N, C-alpha and C positions, 0 to 999 in steps of 0.2 A: 681501477679504483677511483671513485669520485673524490675530488679534492674537497677538503674541509673549508668552508667559507668563514673567514674572520672579518668581522666588521670592526673597523678601527675609527675611533672618534676621540674627542677631547673637549676641554673648555678653554684652552689657550688659543684656539684658532687653527685653521688649516695650514698656516704658514709656520707654525711653531716648530722649533727644532726637535723637541721631545717626540712629537708625532712622527716626524720624518725619520728619526733615528730608530724608533721601534718598528716603523714600516719597513725600513731597510733590513732589519734583523729578521722580521717575520718572513720576508720574501725569500730568505735563504732556505726556508723549509719548503721543499718541492711539493709536499702534500697539502700545502695551504694555498688558498686563493684569497688575497687580501683586498678588501673593499674599503676605501676611505670616504667617509661622509662626515664632515666636521663643520663647525661654525666658521663663517667667513672671517670673523675677528674674535678677539678675546671676549669670553663670556664667563669669566671667573665669578664665583660667589652668587650665581643666579639660582642656586638650588635646583628644585625640580620644576621650574617654571616651564610652561608650554605656551605656544602662540595660538590663540583662538579667535581673535578679532581682526587679524590682518593676514593677507596672503604671505606665503613663505617662498621668496625667490630662491632658486637653486641654479648654479652654473658650474661648468667644468673648469677644473684648475689643472695647470700644467706645472711640471717641475723638471728643469733641465731639458725643456722642449718636448717632454713626453707627458701624456695624460697621467695625472696623479690621483685625482679623486674629485668629489663634488663638494663645493662650498655652499653652505646653507646660511641664509640670512635669518637665523633663528637660534634657539637655545640648544644645549647638548641633548636634552630630552627630545626636542623636536627632531634632531638628526636621527636618533634611534627609531622614533616613530615613523618617520618618512622612509627610512631604510627598510623596515619590516613590512609596512603596510602599503608602500607605493613604489619604491625605487628598485629593490632587489627582486630578482626572479625567484630566489629561494630564501627561506629563512636562514639566517646565519647559524653556524654551529657554535660560535663564540663571539661575544662582544668584548672588546678591549678598549678602555677609555684611558687615555694618557699618551705619553708619560707627562704628568703634570709637573710644572715648575713650582716647587713648594709642597711640603707635606700636607696631607689631609688626615689629621688625627684629632681626637677629642671632639669638641663642639664644631670644628670645621666640617665634619662629616655632614652636618645638617645643611650647611650653606653651599657645599661644594658642587659645582656643575660637573666635575669629573666623576664623583661618586654617583650623582643623580643620573648621568648617562648610563652607567652600569646598572643602577637600580631599574631604569626603564627596560633594560634588557631582561631583567628577571621578571618584570611584569608580563613579558611574553614567553616566559619559561625558557629563556635562552641563558646558558651559562655565561656569566659576566664577571669581569674584573676591572677594578680601578687601580691605576698604578701612578704613584707619585714619588718624587725624590725631594729630600729635605734640603733644598737650596733654592732660593727665589732669585738669585742674581745670575750666576754663571755655572750651572751644574754640569757635571760630566755624566752623560747619559750612557756611556759605553757598557758598563756592567748592568745597569738597570734594563737596558734593551735586551741583553743576553738572558737575564733572569726572567724577563717577561716571556721570551720565547720558550724557555724551559717550562714555565708554568703553563703556558698555552698547550704545549705538548702533553704535559701531565694531565691536564683537565680533559683533553680529548681522549687520552688513553684510558682514563678511568670511567669514561662515559658521561662526563659532565659534573654538575654540582647539585647539592640538595635543592629542592624546589624553594623558590623565593629567597634564596641565599646567594649573595655575591661575595667576592673576596676583595677587601680593601687592602692593597699592598702598598707599603711605604718603605722606601729604602734610604739609609743614610748616604750622604754624598761622600762615599769613600771608595777607594780602589778595591778590587776584588780581594787582594791579599790582606786587607785590613778589616774586612767584614767578618765578624765573629761567628755568624751563623744565621739561622732563620728561627723566629719565634711565632707560634700561634698565639695571638694576643686578644685582649678585650679592648674595647674603646675606653680611652682614658677620660678623666674629667678636666683635661687641659682646655683652656679657653683664653680668649682675648680679653685683656683688661682694656676696654675701649675708652677713648677720650676724643673730644671734638675740639678742633681749632677754629675759633671764630674769626672771620675776616669780613672786610667790606669791599665790594667791587667798585670799579670806577664811577658807577652811577649811584653809589651810596647805598646799595642793597646789601643786606646781611646774607652771608653764606657760611657753610661749615665744611671742613675737611675732617673725615673720620680717620683716626690713627689709633695705635695701641701696641701692646706687647703681649706675646703669647706666654702664658704661665700655667704651671700645673699645680692644682690645689693640693692634691694628696698623691704621694708617690706609690706606685705599684709596679714592681719589676715585670709583671706580666701584661702591662698595658702598652698600647701603641706608641705613646710618647716616650716612655722610658726605654722601650726596645730600641728605637732608632737613635736616641741620644747615647745609648750604651754600645752602639756599633752593630746592632742586629737588624736584620730585615724583619719588619712587622707584617704579618698576614692575619687580618682580622675578618672572620666571618660576620657579615652584616645581613640582618633580616629586616625587610621593609614593613613587616607587620609590627606597628609600634604599640600595640596593646600591652599594657603592663598586667600580665596575667596574675602576678603575685599579689596584686592589690585588689583583684576583683571581689574577693570575699569581704574585704574591709568595706568596700563601698556598698555591697549588698546589705550590710548591717545598718546602713543609713535609713533603710526603708523609705526611700524617696517616694515610692508609689503611694504611700499613705498620706503624703503631703498634698496630693492632687485633689 
């Protein structure tokens, strides 16, 4: 039986601990062949950016003296594009992006390079998942890596995912015995309350640091933010067709064509 090819990428960079921990867990499954193609350095919050006006350098990376994967001087979406269209002999059976340090919930889904790498997989009709853990400082990836393997096996066993739909998985940073369960969730309206800190550099030029705090505007027990804050794993189906079909009839009533 041919092994299933798992493409592993992220936006935290090829040296990120979360990537290595999930790689190590996936390698335990003898029916999987894991291919690592990830950004050479952190590319968080780059969204679905791709490189079009510059060459994209790629080189081999080693871990503990052994070949680990390919580092790409590009974005997470670049990594998936290169893997599918240039670097891999066969199209992957599954794309896994993560494990990201910090949750990707609410409006973060728009900016997330982690989610965008998975989205790029769905562009090529490859079942894809984004995995994140709700801790940006020092997360424990142990259970998250095990759960990712479990989800990978489940997706393969059921024959993939619905077309154009990825799974955005967020885990609370808790030990396995403290996690209450898994919820199928919707995207919340949680967002950053942004503010900018104004400073002056040594040459007298003005610059700004962006900062802020993550807040949820309205609580919904079935959304991604509430799920992880209440101790549940959040699994959100995400569709990259952003058409608001519920509003199409409303805009048709504008009779815009008559204005031309």
